[in-house]
C-alpha positions in Angstrom: 10.4 -5.1 -23.1 10.8 -3.7 -19.6 10.8 -5.9 -16.5 8.3 -5.0 -13.8 9.1 -5.4 -10.1 6.3 -5.9 -7.6 6.6 -5.2 -3.9 4.2 -5.5 -1.0 3.7 -2.7 1.5 1.4 -2.1 4.4 -0.4 1.1 5.5 -2.5 2.0 8.5 -5.0 4.7 9.3 -7.4 5.6 12.1 -9.9 6.9 9.6 -10.6 4.3 6.8 -9.3 1.5 4.6 -8.9 3.9 1.7 -6.7 6.2 3.9 -4.7 3.2 4.9 -4.1 2.2 1.2 -3.3 5.8 0.3 -0.8 5.9 3.2 0.9 2.8 2.0 1.2 4.3 -1.5 2.4 7.7 -0.3 5.1 6.3 2.0 6.4 3.9 -0.7 6.4 6.6 -3.4 9.0 8.6 -1.3 11.6 5.9 -2.1 10.2 3.9 -5.1 10.3 5.7 -8.4 7.9 5.2 -11.3 5.1 3.3 -9.6 2.7 2.3 -12.4 -0.1 0.6 -10.6 -1.2 -0.6 -7.2 -3.4 -3.5 -6.2 -5.1 -3.9 -2.8 -4.4 -7.4 -1.7 -5.7 -7.3 1.9 -7.7 -5.5 4.4 -7.7 -5.8 8.2 -8.8 -3.8 11.2 -8.1 -3.6 14.9 -11.2 -3.7 17.1 -11.5 -2.4 20.6 -14.7 -2.2 22.6 -16.8 -3.1 19.6 -15.3 -0.3 17.5 -12.8 -0.2 14.7 -9.8 1.8 16.0 -7.3 1.2 13.2 -7.6 0.2 9.5 -4.9 -1.7 7.7 -4.3 -2.2 4.0 -1.8 -4.4 2.3 -0.9 -3.1 -1.2 1.2 -4.5 -4.0 3.1 -1.8 -6.0 4.3 -2.4 -9.6 7.1 -0.4 -11.1 9.7 -0.8 -13.9 13.1 -2.3 -13.2 15.8 0.2 -14.0 17.9 -0.7 -17.1 21.6 -0.1 -16.6 
């Protein structure tokens, strides 16, 4: 049975929460191999002058621990 590691990453976007979550995944996948699933664990937004100007998504990524 393989062990699974879970890390938390944060993404941002000026367009949407979905883009923020995808940004977090895309950046993490540059250095983390074998991502098996993601879970969105939080949403936030920055508001200025009654408008959302930046979307934030906190994402947990799960991937197998390498066997030596």
